[in-house]
N, C-alpha and C positions, 0 to 999 in steps of 0.2 A: 587488190585488191578485193576483187575476182574472190576466188580462190580461199583468201578467208572467210568470204561472202557463205559459202559454196560448205567451206567447214566449221562452218556457226552453223548451217542450217544440218548438215547432218549431222550436232550431236547433238541434236532439240530433237533433231526427226527422231533419230537416238531414243529419246531420254524419250517421248511422247512416245511410241515401240512399246517400251519397257513400260510405260499405264498403261499402256494399251492389250498388251497381251500378258503380265503378270502382273498388272496391279503392285510395278515395284520399276526404280533403275535395275540396268546391270552391270550399273558401275560406264565411268569416264571415255576408258581408254576403247573399251567396249557400242560402246553408245557412240562414240564419233563410230568405229570404225562399220555394224548397224545402217547409219547413218547412214555415209555414204558411198556404202554396198548399194544399199539402199536407193538412192538416190540414184544412182546407175542405173541399177533396176531397170527405177519406180520412171526412171527416162524412156527405155527402153518398153516399158511396155505401154504403158500409156503412146507414145508413139508406134506402134501395131495401131493402135485403136482409133488411129486417129486425131489423138487431147493433145491437145496444147496449154502447159503449163503457163503466167504471166505474172510481173510479181513477185514479192519476196513472197506469198502468202503461196501460190503456185504452185513453186518452187518447192516449198514446207507441205504440203498434202503428199506432193510426185515421189519427193520423198520420203514420207512418211511410206501414204502406198508402198512402197519400193520391201522399203525392211521391214512392215507388214508380210508383208510377202513373204523374203526372206526368211524370216523368222521363222512358217509356215516349210515354209517346203528344207530350211534343219530339224525341226522334228518331227516331218513327216521320213527323217529316215537315219531321226533317230541320232543325232547332231543335239546335243540339253547345251546353250552358250550362253546359261545362265551363274 
């Protein structure tokens, strides 16, 4: 069940990132991929900063921040995920 929550949070985080970064969604599969990778990246960055996410909302914030960072990094290196 935890894996299902992880995928659901990743999907929502990817959608939120699409709304924040370009004003629209990336598409279902891309939202999921961006959100899941963002969750991993966000967890890593938050742990480096000494922050911890608790609860569903904290995990969603962590995943969204990580997904935004991922999109910024990809755009910096010329990769467009639109």
